[in-house]
N, C-alpha and C positions, 0 to 999 in steps of 0.2 A: 633786681637784675644784677647779676655779677659778670663783668666783662674780662677781657684779657689783663693779666697782671693783678686780678682780683680787686679792681676797682669797681665801686658800685655805679651801675648806669641806670639812668631814668629811662621808662619806656618812651617811646616816639610816638605820641599820638598822630593818627590820621584824619585831617579835616576833609570833608566833602563840600566842593564849592560848585553851585549849578553850571558854571561855564568852564572852569579850569579842571573840574574832577577832583581825584584824590590828590592831596597835599600832605606829605609827611613832614612833621614839624620837631624840632627840638626845642628846649626852652630852658631858660635860666631863672632863678627866683632870687630877687635882690631884696634885702632886709634892710631898709635905712636904719642907720644907728640913732638918728634924732627921734625916730617914731617907731619903735618896735612893733607896734600893732598894724603897721602898713606892710604890704608885699607888693612888688612890681614883678610881673611875669613878662619875660622877653621872649618872643617866639621867633624862631628863624627856621629856614629851609633846612631838611636833614640830609636831602642829597640833591644831585644836579638836576633830576626831572622836576622835583618840587621847586627848585630854585627858578628853572625855566618857565614853569607854570607862574609863579608870582611875579617874574618879570613881565610876562604878557599880561597879566591883569594891571599892573601899574603903568603900563605902556597906554593905557586906554585913555 
């Protein structure tokens, strides 16, 4: 996907949680320089509705 300004954007996956429902997330892929065979994926809420759903889950 190409967004405003011609920058490439990743799709935002939608996860389904049995209690919280749909949660849209963005993610970053981190590649450690010391071990290029490893990848660390960091997921975060992509919008305020998803953030509120995740906050409710964490408060349990």
